[in-house]
C-alpha positions as CSV (number, residue, x, y, z in Angstrom):
1,X,141.6,134.7,74.1
2,X,138.6,132.8,72.8
3,X,139.5,129.8,70.8
4,X,136.3,128.5,69.4
5,X,133.9,130.3,66.9
6,X,131.1,130.4,69.5
7,X,133.4,131.9,72.1
8,X,134.4,134.6,69.7
9,X,130.8,135.5,69.1
10,X,130.1,135.4,72.8
11,X,132.9,137.9,73.5
12,X,131.3,140.3,70.9
13,X,127.9,139.8,72.5
14,X,129.1,140.4,76.0
15,X,130.8,143.6,75.0
16,X,127.5,145.0,73.7
17,X,125.6,143.7,76.7
18,X,128.1,145.4,79.0
19,X,127.5,148.8,77.3
20,X,123.7,148.4,77.6
21,X,124.0,147.4,81.3
22,X,126.2,150.5,81.9
23,X,123.5,152.7,80.4
24,X,120.8,151.1,82.5
25,X,122.8,151.3,85.7
26,X,123.6,155.0,85.1
27,X,119.9,155.7,84.4
28,X,119.1,154.0,87.8
29,X,121.8,155.9,89.7
30,X,120.7,159.2,88.2
31,X,117.1,158.6,89.2
32,X,118.2,157.8,92.8
33,X,120.4,160.9,92.9
34,X,117.6,163.1,91.5
35,X,115.1,162.0,94.1
36,X,117.6,162.2,97.0
37,X,118.4,165.8,95.9
38,X,114.7,166.7,95.8
39,X,114.1,165.2,99.3
40,X,117.2,166.9,100.8
41,X,116.3,170.3,99.3
42,X,112.9,170.1,101.2
43,X,111.0,170.1,97.9
44,X,108.5,167.4,99.0
45,X,105.9,168.3,96.4
46,X,108.4,168.0,93.6
47,X,109.6,164.7,95.0
48,X,106.1,163.4,95.2
49,X,105.6,164.4,91.5
50,X,108.8,162.8,90.5
51,X,108.2,159.6,92.5
52,X,106.1,157.7,89.9
53,X,108.7,158.3,87.3
54,X,111.4,157.3,89.7
55,X,109.6,154.1,90.5
56,X,109.0,153.4,86.8
57,X,112.7,153.8,86.0
58,X,113.8,151.5,88.8
59,X,111.4,148.8,87.9
60,X,112.4,149.0,84.2
61,X,116.0,148.5,85.1
62,X,115.2,145.7,87.5
63,X,112.9,144.0,84.9
64,X,115.9,143.8,82.5
65,X,118.1,142.3,85.2
66,X,120.8,145.0,85.4
67,X,119.8,145.5,89.1
68,X,118.1,142.9,91.3
69,X,114.3,143.3,91.6
70,X,114.7,143.1,95.4
71,X,117.2,145.9,95.4
72,X,114.9,148.1,93.3
73,X,112.0,147.3,95.6
74,X,114.0,148.2,98.6
75,X,115.1,151.5,97.2
76,X,111.5,152.4,96.3
77,X,110.3,151.4,99.7
78,X,112.9,153.5,101.6
79,X,112.3,156.5,99.4
80,X,108.5,156.3,99.8
81,X,108.9,156.3,103.6
82,X,111.0,159.4,103.4
83,X,108.5,161.3,101.2
């Protein structure tokens, strides 16, 4: 239990930040799953069309710090090699 006034406020802030991070991470994971699905289903043209949006989503999430920038860059690189 937080004892000080600032610790109480911090707990409230962390709770809302956790929710935002969950939303961002799920957005990231959904984008990865979507492009994996397109690649596995042999729909390369659809995957190529979706790739810029995929890249944008990953970099937005990385920019906010929910996922490491290097992790996002690595995912983008591996996917681009497969397309």
